[in-house]
N, C-alpha and C positions, 0 to 999 in steps of 0.2 A: 640024894635021889631027886631026880628031876620031877618036877610037879607039872603035870599036864592040866592046863586050864581049858576047860570046855566052854566054848562061847555059843550060846544059843542065839540063833538068828531069828529075829522076830519077823515073820512073814506078814506083809501088808496086803490086805485083800484088794483086788482090783474091782473097779465098778462093773456092775453087770452089763451096762450098756456098751462097754468096750468090746465085749464079745458077741454082741448082737449082730444080726444080719444087716449088712448095709442097706439102707433104705434110699429110695430115689427121692430127689428133691426137684421141685418145679420152680424155675426162676420166675419171680413176680413179673406179670405182663407178658409172659411167653408161654407157648405151647411145648417148648422143648423140655425134655427130661434130662436132668443132670445126674449122672451116676458117680457117687463118691469114689475117689481113688482110681477112676478109670479114665478120666479125661474125655469120655465119649459123650456126645450129645445125640439123643435119639428123638426124632420128631416125624410125624406123618408116615410116609412110605418106608423110610429107613427102619423105623421101629417095627413096622408091619412085616417087612422082608426078613428081619432078623428073627422075629418070632415064628414066621412061617416061611422057611427057606424055599419050599416048593413053588411059592408064588413069584419068585424072582423072574423067571423067563416070561411067563404070561404078562407080567406087569411091564417088562421092558418092551415087549411087542406092542402092547397097548399104547404106551407113551410114544413110541416111534410113529405109529399110525396117526396119533393126534397131532404130531408135529408136521408130518408130511402132507396130510390132507388139505390143510389151509393153504399151504404153499402151492400145491397143484391147482387148487381152485383159482388162486390169484393169477397163476401163469396162464390158465386157459382163458380167463377173462381178458388177458392182455394181448391175445393173438388176433390179428385181423382175419375176418371171415373171408375165405377165398371166393365165395359166391358174390359178395359185394364188389370184389375186384373185377370179376368177369362181367357183372352187370354194368359197371361203370364204363368198361372198355367197349362193350357191345352198344350201349346207348350212344357213345361218342361216334363210333364208326357208322352207325345207321344214319345219324343226323348229317355227318360229313358227306356220306355217299349220296344222300337225298339231294343235297345242294349241288353236288358235282355232276351227277348223271341224271338224264331225263327219264330213263327207264328204271324199273325197280331193280334192286340189287339182291343178290343171294349171298348171305353172310353166314359163315361157319366159324364159330369160336373154337380156339384151341384149348388144350387142357393144361392145367398147372400141376406141378409136382405136389402130390399130397403131403410130402414131408416138409414143404415150405412153411416156415413159421415167421410171420412178419408182425412187428409190434402194431397193436391196434391204433388206428388213427383217430385223434380226437375231433378233427374237422372233416369237411367233405373231401373226398378223393379228387385229385386233379388229373385230367386226361389230356393227352396231346399226341400229335403225329410226329414221330422222330424226324429229325432233319434228313432229307434225302429219302424218306420212306415212300414206298409205293402206295398208290391208292387202289390198285387192282391186283388180283392174284394173291400170292402168299406175302403177307406183310405183318406188321406188329403195331400195337397201340401202347403208348407209354402211360403208365398209371403211377402217380406220385403222391406221397404223404409228406407233409412238412412239419407235423407236430404230433406227439412230443419227440418221437425218434424218427428222423427223416429216412425215407427209403424210396427207391424207384424200381419199378418192375415193368418188363415189356411182355405184353400178352400176345401170343400168336393168333392170327386171324386170317381167314381166306375170304376174299371179296370177288364175286363173279357178277358180271353184267352182260346180259344178252341183248343183242341189237341186230337189226337188218343191215347187212353190209354187202358190197359188191363182190361177187365171186365169179370164177370162170365156169362156163357151162360144160366145157369139155377140156381135155388135155390140149395145150397149145404150145407150139415150138417157139424158140427164141426168134425175135425179129418180126413176129406177127403184128400187123397193124390192127388194133382191136376195132371190131364192128359191134353194132347193137345186138346182133344174134349170138355173139360169143360171150356175152356177160349177162348176169342176172343178179338179183338180191336174195339173200338167205340169212337166217338167224345164226349168229356166231357169238362165242364168248370173247368179249373184248379183252379179258385178262390174258388171252393167248395171242393177242395181236399188239405186242409192245412197239412194233415198228410202224404202227398206224394202219389206217384203213380208209376206204371210200364208202360213202353212203349214196352218192348220186352217180348213176351209170353214165349220164351224159358227159361228165368230166373225163371219162376214160375213152370215149369213142375217138378214134384217130391216134391214140397213144401207141407206142411201140414197146413190145415186151423185151426186156433185157435178158431174160433167161427162160428156160422151159418151165412150164407150170402144169400141174395136174388138175383134172376136173374137180370143181367144188372148192378149190383153194381160194381164200380171200386175197384180193389184190391189194398190195401195199405200195406206197410211194417209191420204195427201193426197187420194185419189180418192173416199173415202167418208165419210159422217158418219151418226151415229145420227139417225133421223127425229124430228122434234118431236112429242111426244105431249101436250105442254102448251103452251098459248098464254098470253101475257100477259093478265091480267084474268080468266082462266078460273077457275071454282070447282073446287077440289080437296079431297080428303080428307086431313087430317093424321092420322097414326097415331103414337101414343106409348105406351110401356110404363112404367107407374108401379107399382112394387112387384109386378111380375109380372103386372099386369092391363093388357090392351090397351085404350087409350082412343082413340076416333075423334072428330075435331072438324072442322067445316067451315072452309075457308080460301080465300083468294084469291091466285092466283099473281101475283107481281110482275114476272115475265119469262118469255120462252119457255124451254123446257127439253126435253131428251131423256132417255131412260132412263140413269141413272147420274150425271146432272148434280146439282150442288148448287143448290138453289133457295130463294129467300126467299119466304115465304108469310105473309100477314097472317091471324092467327087472328081469325075473325069473332066468336068468343065473348068473348075477352079483349081484342081490339083490339091485341094485341101482335104484333110481327113476329118470326117464328122462321125458322130455316133447317133444311132437311132434304135427304134424297137421294131423287131420283125413282126409283120402281120401274118395271118393265116394264108394270105394269097402270095406271100413271098416278097412283098415290098417292104421298104424300110422307111418308117416315119421319123423325121428329125424335127427338132425345134418345137415339140409339143409340150 
């Protein structure tokens, strides 16, 4: 008969601490909490969020604002004030116009785009008149920064100067020889007279109109011309001074001419061609 051997196994008691609740340990010199068997480190906000999950969103928003606000403040401080740009341009054009024009100027500054963001200039702003820029009417003034981030901006400005100029008293047809009664002086904006103007009426008396003009219109150099007092082929008198003696000789004009023009004349005595200046009386002075 088989004999069954019963083997009693002796149970070994486990230490009580093996079944105790894991305790958190703090690494020396650190605020981090180490959780056994978890591999997780909890410190500061992480631990707070895990213990109080409802705080996650408010904390995220608060951290975002803390990060954004300093950046925005730094960015605002680095932008050049538009008022300083306009003031620099206005100061320049006022001084420039005062040196250029005898009469006071009327200056209107343009506006800058409010969306314009330029780096703040660490030094004084430089101002200048662009090459070929106008000094009257609609123009622009350059404003430049050289440090730390170079930039150049052109500020729009309108400059008006009012002065007494010669105008026609009434409407006059082309070909009119101007007299004292047909012209007068009146205040006009020089910005609207890019082709020039006259301030002395005496210089226009005896001039011939090249086109029809309306009353009150300022007279400009392109509107008038000196009337022809000599025609081509016309016999003229040549006047020359030789050793203090005035000599008059007959000549023949080779072209049309007005007072003050240079004219070539054929000397009918010597048959030579000479050049002289036409006088208001229709004579030609040579050798002066």
